[in-house]
C-alpha positions, 0 to 999 in steps of 0.5 A, spaced: 542 473 515 536 477 515 539 483 518 544 483 511 537 483 507 536 489 509 541 493 505 539 489 497 532 489 499 532 496 494 533 490 489 526 488 490 523 496 488 522 495 481 517 490 482 512 495 486 513 500 481 510 497 476 503 498 480 504 506 478 504 504 471 496 502 472 494 509 468 498 506 462 495 498 462 490 496 458 487 491 463 491 493 469 487 488 474 490 482 470 496 484 467 499 488 473 498 482 478 500 478 473 506 481 471 509 483 478 508 475 479 512 473 473 517 478 473 519 476 481 519 469 479 524 470 473 527 475 478 529 471 484 530 465 481 535 468 478 540 472 484 539 464 488 542 461 481 547 466 482 548 465 488 549 458 489 554 459 483 559 464 486 558 460 493 560 454 490 567 458 486 569 461 493 567 460 500 562 467 503 567 468 507 573 470 503 569 474 497 571 480 495 565 484 497 565 490 492 566 486 487 564 479 488 562 476 482 568 479 477 573 477 483 570 470 483 571 469 476 578 472 476 580 467 482 580 461 477 583 464 472 577 466 468 579 472 465 574 473 460 568 472 465 571 477 469 570 483 464 563 479 460 560 480 468 563 488 468 560 490 462 553 486 464 554 490 471 554 497 468 549 495 463 545 493 469 547 500 473 544 503 467 537 499 466 535 499 474 536 507 474 532 508 468 527 504 472 528 507 478 525 514 474 519 511 470 515 510 477 518 516 481 515 522 476 508 518 476 507 518 484 509 526 484 503 526 480 498 522 483 500 526 489 499 534 485 492 531 482 490 529 489 494 536 492 498 534 496 504 537 491 504 544 488 500 542 481 507 544 477 508 535 478 501 533 475 503 536 468 503 532 462 506 532 456 502 534 450 506 530 445 508 524 449 503 524 454 507 523 460 509 528 466 517 531 463 517 536 468 516 530 474 522 526 471 526 532 469 526 534 477 526 527 479 533 525 475 536 531 478 535 530 486 537 522 484 543 524 480 544 530 486 544 524 491 548 520 488 553 525 487 554 527 495 552 520 498 555 513 498 552 507 495 551 504 501 547 510 504 543 511 499 542 503 498 540 503 505 535 509 504 531 506 499 531 499 503 528 503 509 523 507 504 520 499 501 520 496 507 516 501 510 512 502 504 510 494 505 509 494 512 504 499 511 500 496 505 500 490 509 497 494 515 493 497 510 489 490 508 487 488 515 484 494 516 481 494 509 478 487 510 476 487 517 474 494 519 473 498 513 471 505 513 463 507 513 464 512 509 468 513 502 470 520 499 465 522 493 470 524 486 469 530 484 465 528 478 460 524 481 458 530 487 454 532 482 450 527 481 449 525 488 446 532 490 442 532 485 440 525 487 439 528 494 433 533 491 430 529 488 428 524 494 426 531 498 422 533 493 418 526 492 418 526 501 415 533 500 410 532 495 402 530 497 400 523 495 394 526 491 399 531 487 403 525 482 400 520 477 397 512 479 404 509 478 407 514 483 402 514 488 402 505 488 410 506 489 410 512 495 404 507 498 409 500 498 414 505 500 409 506 507 409 499 507 416 498 507 417 503 512 412 501 517 414 493 516 420 496 518 418 499 523 415 493 527 417 492 534 420 485 532 424 487 525 427 493 529 430 488 535 433 484 529 436 490 527 439 493 532 442 486 535 445 485 528 448 492 529 450 491 536 453 485 532 457 488 527 459 493 531 463 488 537 466 484 531 469 492 528 472 492 535 474 486 537 477 486 530 480 492 531 483 491 537 486 484 535 489 489 529 492 493 534 495 487 538 498 484 532 503 491 532 504 491 539 506 484 539 511 484 532 514 491 535 515 487 543 518 482 539 523 484 534 525 489 539 526 485 544 529 479 540 534 485 536 537 488 542 544 486 546 543 490 552 539 486 555 539 481 560 538 474 556 533 473 562 529 479 561 530 479 553 526 472 553 521 474 558 520 479 553 520 476 547 515 471 549 510 477 552 510 480 544 510 473 541 503 471 545 500 478 544 502 476 536 499 470 536 492 473 540 491 478 535 492 472 529 488 467 532 482 473 533 483 476 526 482 467 524 476 467 528 472 472 526 469 474 520 471 478 515 467 485 513 462 483 508 464 489 503 471 488 502 470 485 496 467 491 493 470 496 497 474 501 492 469 499 485 475 494 484 476 487 482 481 484 480 487 480 484 485 479 492 491 478 496 490 471 499 492 467 506 488 474 509 490 475 516 497 470 515 499 473 510 499 480 511 501 479 518 507 475 517 509 481 512 508 485 517 513 481 522 519 480 518 519 487 514 518 489 522 525 485 524 528 487 518 527 495 520 529 493 526 537 491 525 538 498 521 544 502 524 542 508 527 545 513 522 541 509 517 535 512 522 537 518 522 538 520 514 531 517 514 528 521 519 531 528 516 527 525 510 521 524 514 520 531 516 522 534 510 516 530 508 512 533 514 513 540 512 512 540 505 505 537 507 504 542 514 504 548 509 502 545 502 498 538 502 493 540 509 490 546 505 491 544 498 488 537 499 483 534 495 480 531 500 478 539 504 471 540 502 470 533 499 463 529 500 462 523 504 457 517 503 456 511 507 458 505 502 451 503 500 451 510 497 457 509 494 455 503 490 448 506 489 451 513 485 456 508 482 451 503 478 447 510 476 453 512 473 455 507 470 448 505 467 447 512 465 454 512 460 452 506 458 445 508 456 450 514 453 
């Protein structure tokens, strides 16, 4: 059942496409999670109800694999239902194609804004305010693939892409919660204010105490007192101990995340292969399971990073049940990916190699992160706060 679910996993690709329309939503922090959860619940309920009805009409081993629903009604003499279902399928295919063409142009537009693709893909029509050029190119490529490839091959490739994306997101949640980066890239619009603040700090440090007014001198005296208090041996020892504890926690969390990933790979690979002896397969499964449980237990025991809620400067929805939910997502998705055939992985490998070449020859040299300024999280929070306050005053 799990291996067969890989092929039909593409049915859930429309839910994550809602996230690509965040720029077109009035309140994305509230509306996007609500829309995804509501549509997912409704569609899952409909899928399960239809499956129950069809299996109740015809045993699963006697179904027509090409037209299971319409043939099930036809076997019971309900020809009118067969034509109704077939018409609904045609309309559903059209709506699915339109829904699939919605997120991809916006993803290409975002990648082009970051410099990973040519700027041609980031052009937005002044009349419609949508990426028309990216939509046309996406439609041509999708039609060409649908014309030259089999439906099962396309469904497998789409499912692999979706599973890989979901797995990467689950691993990224663990990284952001436990070992987020110490420095973050500063947007280009805020780099000027950051340089100005640095220059002001240098001028304050370089100016003598008597040259300023009384308030400035008083503030500088307070700064000197604070610096002297920080230089106290006991305070320095406490700060050093806290820093060592934080470094130890980050190293433990990084090792635990690596243990989870390695344990998932060993467990799912050993449970899927058929050429190994049963005893060897059991030993590998036990070893992988122990690594997985050890990493999960350590992540549950240690504290998460203090700045996890402010990272990215966006509130709204936060993933619950961490680390259990991301680890289970990694485990199930990896098992589904490993159960794909070799031919499917060859086609996906060719697609990934093409993406690597695009990055090497285009994205690597034109990326927006090439000359970006990296600042600490504390400085980033201060810069974002000052920019928001100045914008409010303006």
